[in-house]
Wavefront OBJ file of the C-alpha trace (Angstrom):
o trace
v 10.460 -32.109 42.938
v 8.966 -28.660 42.702
v 9.490 -26.330 39.831
v 9.753 -22.594 40.030
v 7.408 -20.822 37.672
v 8.503 -17.608 36.064
v 6.162 -14.883 37.306
v 3.957 -13.388 34.639
v 4.603 -9.715 33.969
v 1.849 -7.593 35.402
v 0.254 -5.283 32.842
v 0.372 -1.615 33.599
v -2.151 1.026 32.582
v -0.109 1.906 29.518
v -0.404 -1.725 28.376
v -4.178 -1.656 28.765
v -4.421 1.578 26.817
v -2.165 0.306 24.061
v -4.073 -2.967 23.762
v -7.383 -1.094 23.770
v -6.196 0.958 20.802
v -5.176 -2.250 19.021
v -8.460 -4.061 19.709
v -10.519 -1.126 18.479
v -8.273 -0.383 15.519
v -10.942 -1.394 13.033
v -13.195 1.372 14.367
v -10.529 3.866 13.383
v -10.170 2.301 9.926
v -13.845 2.906 9.184
v -13.842 6.398 10.678
v -10.868 7.272 8.448
v -12.560 5.704 5.431
v -15.586 7.916 6.128
v -13.330 10.973 6.055
v -12.270 9.931 2.549
v -15.777 8.950 1.414
v -17.173 12.321 2.473
v -14.182 14.284 1.108
v -13.563 16.085 4.399
v -10.085 17.251 3.454
v -11.350 18.797 0.225
v -14.384 20.406 1.869
v -12.353 22.094 4.604
v -9.734 23.209 2.071
v -12.525 24.744 -0.024
v -13.922 26.698 2.927
v -16.748 24.432 4.102
v -15.759 24.294 7.766
v -18.987 23.578 9.669
v -21.086 20.441 10.089
v -24.025 22.145 8.391
v -22.027 23.053 5.287
v -20.417 19.624 4.876
v -23.619 17.689 5.631
v -25.499 19.719 3.017
v -22.776 19.220 0.402
v -22.628 15.457 1.011
v -26.353 14.863 1.673
v -25.365 13.404 5.045
v -27.255 13.302 8.338
v -26.361 16.450 10.257
v -26.194 14.873 13.713
v -24.072 11.978 12.457
v -21.739 14.400 10.687
v -21.325 16.484 13.855
v -20.379 13.365 15.800
v -17.865 12.336 13.143
v -16.262 15.782 13.130
v -15.662 15.294 16.843
v -14.154 11.844 16.156
v -11.888 13.187 13.429
v -10.746 15.998 15.720
v -9.937 13.492 18.489
v -7.783 11.569 16.015
v -5.872 14.703 15.041
v -7.394 15.189 11.584
v -9.135 18.439 12.492
v -8.824 21.256 14.983
v -11.470 23.660 16.263
v -11.376 26.642 18.594
v -15.124 27.099 18.947
v -16.482 23.583 18.346
v -18.350 24.833 15.284
v -15.752 25.751 12.707
v -13.094 23.183 11.865
v -9.631 23.522 10.338
v -7.521 20.938 8.598
v -4.314 19.536 10.046
v -1.304 18.165 8.181
v -2.612 14.686 9.011
v -5.943 15.316 7.256
v -4.024 16.709 4.288
v -2.792 13.182 3.544
v -6.411 12.320 2.653
v -6.848 15.142 0.150
v -7.121 13.447 -3.260
v -5.032 16.146 -4.947
v -2.181 16.210 -2.428
v 1.141 14.708 -3.559
v 1.536 11.268 -1.990
v -2.157 11.288 -1.030
v -3.527 8.273 0.876
v -7.117 9.085 -0.076
v -7.623 6.020 -2.253
v -5.837 3.741 0.209
v -8.337 4.804 2.872
v -11.185 4.101 0.461
v -9.946 0.685 -0.631
v -8.589 -0.947 2.509
v -11.787 -0.645 4.548
v -14.102 -1.355 1.593
v -15.859 -4.751 1.256
v -13.190 -6.305 -0.977
v -10.645 -6.186 1.857
v -12.913 -5.731 4.861
v -14.937 -8.923 4.439
v -12.011 -11.366 4.095
v -10.265 -9.756 7.073
v -13.413 -10.430 9.112
v -12.627 -14.122 8.633
v -8.957 -13.855 9.600
v -9.009 -16.699 12.185
v -10.174 -19.032 9.411
v -7.168 -17.995 7.319
v -4.914 -18.955 10.246
v -6.689 -22.287 10.771
v -6.639 -23.291 7.126
v -3.814 -21.303 5.553
v -6.280 -20.324 2.823
v -7.330 -16.908 1.538
v -10.781 -15.818 2.646
v -12.125 -14.069 -0.453
v -13.890 -17.242 -1.668
v -15.635 -17.688 1.685
v -16.449 -13.984 2.036
v -17.749 -13.193 -1.444
v -17.242 -16.242 -3.639
v -13.996 -15.455 -5.454
v -10.355 -14.520 -5.041
v -9.749 -10.806 -4.589
v -8.454 -10.318 -8.152
v -11.695 -11.641 -9.670
v -13.693 -9.599 -7.155
v -11.935 -6.439 -8.326
v -12.675 -7.237 -11.980
v -16.373 -7.428 -11.093
v -16.315 -4.335 -8.868
v -14.690 -1.603 -10.982
v -15.120 1.194 -8.439
v -13.148 -0.714 -5.816
v -10.645 -1.768 -8.478
v -10.123 1.898 -9.328
v -9.566 2.786 -5.668
v -7.186 -0.150 -5.239
v -5.137 0.698 -8.339
v -4.896 4.339 -7.280
v -3.992 3.273 -3.731
v -1.010 1.303 -5.037
v 0.190 4.440 -6.771
v -0.410 6.390 -3.544
v 1.644 4.140 -1.276
v 4.536 3.796 -3.709
v 4.706 7.455 -4.771
v 6.831 8.464 -1.790
v 9.563 5.998 -2.770
v 9.343 6.280 -6.580
v 12.264 8.657 -6.944
v 14.595 6.678 -4.694
v 13.573 3.318 -6.191
v 14.119 4.701 -9.701
v 17.520 6.069 -8.683
v 18.555 2.671 -7.352
v 17.348 0.856 -10.478
v 18.965 3.110 -13.080
v 18.371 3.013 -16.815
v 17.924 0.263 -19.387
v 16.736 -0.108 -22.953
v 13.335 -1.795 -23.126
v 11.784 -2.039 -19.676
v 8.641 -3.998 -18.796
v 6.746 -3.142 -15.608
v 5.205 -6.518 -14.734
v 1.856 -6.004 -13.003
v 2.643 -2.291 -13.080
v -0.917 -0.974 -12.580
v -0.873 2.690 -13.666
v 2.864 2.513 -14.380
v 3.951 5.101 -11.824
v 7.391 3.549 -11.364
v 8.191 3.029 -15.025
v 7.016 6.559 -15.802
v 9.479 7.841 -13.191
v 12.237 5.900 -14.943
v 11.197 7.199 -18.365
v 11.354 10.787 -17.111
v 14.903 10.192 -15.873
v 16.195 8.263 -18.901
v 15.202 9.822 -22.253
v 16.322 6.831 -24.348
v 14.419 4.247 -22.339
v 11.264 2.618 -23.705
v 8.620 1.273 -21.347
v 5.785 -1.240 -21.306
v 3.232 -1.990 -18.584
v 1.953 -5.569 -18.494
v -1.182 -6.023 -16.404
v -4.780 -7.205 -16.534
v -6.715 -5.872 -19.549
v -9.037 -3.908 -17.254
v -6.070 -2.148 -15.608
v -3.800 -1.117 -18.484
v -5.979 1.735 -19.834
v -5.139 3.700 -16.669
v -1.424 3.285 -17.395
v -1.828 4.476 -20.974
v -3.821 7.529 -19.884
v -1.213 8.388 -17.237
v 1.636 8.117 -19.759
v -0.202 10.423 -22.176
v -0.795 12.929 -19.391
v 2.934 12.856 -18.602
v 3.894 13.381 -22.245
v 5.526 9.942 -22.445
v 3.189 8.190 -24.873
v 5.780 8.080 -27.671
v 8.042 5.843 -25.542
v 5.349 3.912 -23.730
v 3.029 1.000 -24.444
v 0.653 -1.264 -22.535
v -0.026 -4.986 -22.843
v -3.074 -6.680 -21.385
v -2.030 -10.169 -20.427
v -1.234 -12.797 -17.816
v 2.282 -12.863 -16.358
v 1.757 -16.510 -15.409
v 1.640 -17.341 -19.117
v 4.316 -15.131 -20.645
v 5.892 -11.691 -20.498
v 7.177 -9.540 -23.378
v 10.922 -9.590 -24.063
v 12.840 -6.902 -22.177
v 16.227 -5.661 -21.029
v 14.831 -4.940 -17.581
v 11.840 -6.333 -15.724
v 10.309 -4.388 -12.834
v 8.326 -6.352 -10.264
v 7.216 -4.017 -7.493
v 4.741 -5.362 -4.942
v 4.164 -8.368 -7.242
v 6.089 -11.353 -5.890
v 4.645 -10.917 -2.391
v 1.132 -11.511 -3.748
v 1.855 -15.152 -4.608
v 2.972 -18.415 -3.029
v 6.428 -19.804 -3.773
v 5.373 -21.947 -6.737
v 3.526 -19.060 -8.382
v 6.355 -16.616 -7.625
v 8.877 -18.940 -9.283
v 6.626 -19.214 -12.335
v 6.542 -15.411 -12.724
v 10.293 -15.094 -12.273
v 10.980 -18.020 -14.638
v 8.838 -16.377 -17.313
v 10.945 -13.232 -16.925
v 14.119 -15.300 -17.101
v 12.880 -17.028 -20.266
v 12.133 -13.752 -22.084
v 15.048 -11.721 -20.717
v 17.253 -10.191 -23.396
v 20.952 -11.022 -23.234
v 22.659 -9.018 -20.519
v 19.327 -8.032 -18.992
v 18.213 -8.003 -15.368
v 15.194 -8.616 -13.183
v 14.441 -6.134 -10.392
v 12.184 -7.048 -7.482
v 11.015 -4.215 -5.215
v 9.385 -5.356 -1.988
v 9.288 -5.023 1.765
v 11.859 -7.247 3.445
v 11.185 -9.292 6.567
v 13.817 -8.732 9.260
v 14.730 -10.661 12.408
v 11.934 -11.616 14.804
v 10.726 -8.604 16.735
v 11.869 -6.064 14.152
v 9.202 -3.334 14.004
v 7.835 -2.250 10.664
v 5.193 -2.828 8.043
v 6.461 -6.156 6.649
v 5.207 -8.545 9.383
v 1.732 -6.982 9.368
v 1.653 -6.926 5.563
v 2.471 -10.627 5.736
v -0.785 -11.170 7.631
v -2.589 -9.225 4.896
v -1.059 -11.520 2.272
v -2.221 -14.558 4.234
v -5.866 -13.571 4.282
v -6.100 -11.693 0.971
v -3.844 -13.214 -1.690
v -2.159 -16.390 -0.479
v 1.220 -14.708 -0.884
v 3.756 -13.776 1.760
v 6.436 -11.304 2.752
v 9.914 -12.831 2.633
v 13.434 -12.403 3.931
v 16.466 -12.248 1.671
v 17.245 -15.958 1.913
v 13.717 -16.780 0.743
v 14.096 -14.481 -2.265
v 17.413 -16.140 -3.087
v 15.674 -19.519 -3.078
v 13.036 -18.228 -5.508
v 15.721 -16.819 -7.813
v 17.639 -20.099 -7.829
v 14.546 -22.096 -8.752
v 13.777 -19.638 -11.561
v 17.279 -19.789 -13.034
v 18.355 -16.413 -11.702
v 21.143 -15.170 -9.438
v 20.942 -12.225 -7.057
v 23.541 -9.558 -7.745
v 22.536 -6.565 -5.644
v 20.349 -5.341 -2.781
v 19.716 -1.657 -2.065
v 17.424 0.093 0.392
v 14.844 2.537 -0.956
v 12.775 4.033 1.823
v 10.963 1.214 3.613
v 11.474 -1.078 0.619
v 14.414 -2.908 -0.905
v 15.503 -3.177 -4.530
v 16.770 -6.692 -5.300
v 18.431 -7.254 -8.663
v 19.055 -10.613 -10.333
v 20.515 -11.818 -13.609
v 20.575 -15.098 -15.481
v 22.351 -17.740 -13.391
l 1 2 3 4 5 6 7 8 9 10 11 12 13 14 15 16 17 18 19 20 21 22 23 24 25 26 27 28 29 30 31 32 33 34 35 36 37 38 39 40 41 42 43 44 45 46 47 48 49 50 51 52 53 54 55 56 57 58 59 60 61 62 63 64 65 66 67 68 69 70 71 72 73 74 75 76 77 78 79 80 81 82 83 84 85 86 87 88 89 90 91 92 93 94 95 96 97 98 99 100 101 102 103 104 105 106 107 108 109 110 111 112 113 114 115 116 117 118 119 120 121 122 123 124 125 126 127 128 129 130 131 132 133 134 135 136 137 138 139 140 141 142 143 144 145 146 147 148 149 150 151 152 153 154 155 156 157 158 159 160 161 162 163 164 165 166 167 168 169 170 171 172 173 174 175 176 177 178 179 180 181 182 183 184 185 186 187 188 189 190 191 192 193 194 195 196 197 198 199 200 201 202 203 204 205 206 207 208 209 210 211 212 213 214 215 216 217 218 219 220 221 222 223 224 225 226 227 228 229 230 231 232 233 234 235 236 237 238 239 240 241 242 243 244 245 246 247 248 249 250 251 252 253 254 255 256 257 258 259 260 261 262 263 264 265 266 267 268 269 270 271 272 273 274 275 276 277 278 279 280 281 282 283 284 285 286 287 288 289 290 291 292 293 294 295 296 297 298 299 300 301 302 303 304 305 306 307 308 309 310 311 312 313 314 315 316 317 318 319 320 321 322 323 324 325 326 327 328 329 330 331 332 333 334 335 336 337 338 339 340 341
């Protein structure tokens, strides 16, 4: 008996071009990182618009800088009418360190060694299911960041960068509470947004001892120090008592057992009538476009965590003694609230 084989779809030129852009995507990552390293957005904004001026200011090779200006222009970061003087575009403005919602520090951190080297071993992560920091540089990424403070600074600032655009909407969806603890809150950008909106709220950031000074400095700069505190600690051990726990971009960093431990610690210390709020990307049906499936690959190679769908979050809540009560969209993220079961 013969079988009829389904003919394979023939690729068209558009497919080749799209795949070419995917295969060479890491070239673009490093070219963009260079734009951040050499402060191109700031230089052009300050009137240094030629290769000679920028190369001199950055002590960079003139020929290499000229070639990069051409690359940045081809990517839409710059424009030029004469090939000598360059102007910024709205796309380059996202890399200016002083622009609201800047992605400057994200560009610096994601293509730096702490992330770049493990990603170079991505097939090994797929074969073994294990993170690749230990193989790449001898430790998990969190320990690497402790020992590399410059990259840790970029990474902490990058978290604030990528969440800044949704802070207002996330805070609106969460609402007010009495004592609120931002678990793993880095510089506390979300809890500071809540404090600005709710004058009677008190806030605490719990994070690694090397991270919390940034949160305290940010709260002082915002005039919130009288209602704000920081705690250097380990959320796997315990969390301070609270009426509301914030966990934004935290649960996705950990496997199910570790995620349950964090949530159970929150449940154990939760004040009566309190709630736990998880803010994450949400995985949709297969084939749904968006950041979550690609971020899931990042979790695989970098942290051992994962992006989850709603049913998987419900399972974590149940194991931790919690019960989901609400889900709300906030930009490309979701706010999931739970209370004591």
